[in-house]
N, C-alpha and C positions, 0 to 999 in steps of 0.2 A: 732760549737756545743759542748757543755761539754761531758764529757765522764760520763757513769754511774758510780757510786761508788760501791763496793762490788764484790765479784768473780761469775761469772756466772758457777760456778762448785761447787756448795752447794751440800753437802751432801744429801740424801734423809732424811726424817723426821720419826725418829724411835717412835714405839708406844711404851709407857713405863707404865707398870701396876704394881700395887703396888703388891709385894708379888704374882706377877703370878697368879692371882685370875680370869683365863679366864672362869671358869665354872658360875661364878657369873654374869659377865660381858655378855656371852652367854643368859644367862637365863633371865637378865634383858632386853637386845635388842629383845629376842623371845617373852617376854610378852609384850612389847610396839608394835612389830609388829604384835601379836595377836589383841592387843586393837584397833590398826588403821585399821586393815582388818574388825572387828567387826562396827568400826564407818563409814566405808566406804559403806560395804553391808547395814546399816541401812539408810544411805543417798540415795544410791541408789535406795532403796524400796520408799522412800518419794519422789525421783525425779520422778518415775514411776508413782506414785499414782497423781502427781501433773502433769504429762504431758497428762493423762488421764481424769484429771479433766479441764485442760486448752481446750483440744479437744472437749470435752462435751461443754464448755462454748461458744467457737469459734463456733460451730455448730448453738446452740440456738441463738447468735449474728445473724448469717448468715439468719436463718431462719427469725428473726424479722426484718432484714433489709430488706427483700424480701416483707415481709407483709407489711410493712411502706411504700414501694416504690408503692405498688398495691393502697394503702389507699389514697396517695396523687394524684395518677393517677385519682382515682375515685372522689375525691375531687375537682380536676382542673377540670374535665370534666361535674361534677353537676355545678361547679360556671360558666361555660362558658354556659351551658344550660339557667340558670338562668339570665345571662347575655342576652342571646339572648331572652329569654321570655320579659323581660325587655323592650328590643330596640323594639321588635315587638308592644307590649302594648303601648309604647312611640309613635310608628308612627301612 
């Protein structure tokens, strides 16, 4: 197995800033953080609205499925009754 090249005792990476302009960097990062916070809040509001809409749609779908099942049962019973009447009329 070959040995890895390079020293494992590397010096930690140093942050170099031109003219030590930490105030500008802090202000830039702070504004970026605030923008992201606002975007996250907006997305969370949209997500909450979408979740509520989804819940309402699922409830409506469940109600329609129940009604559809009842109608199919009624149709099957009606068809069976008609078939029975046709059978009696034919005999």
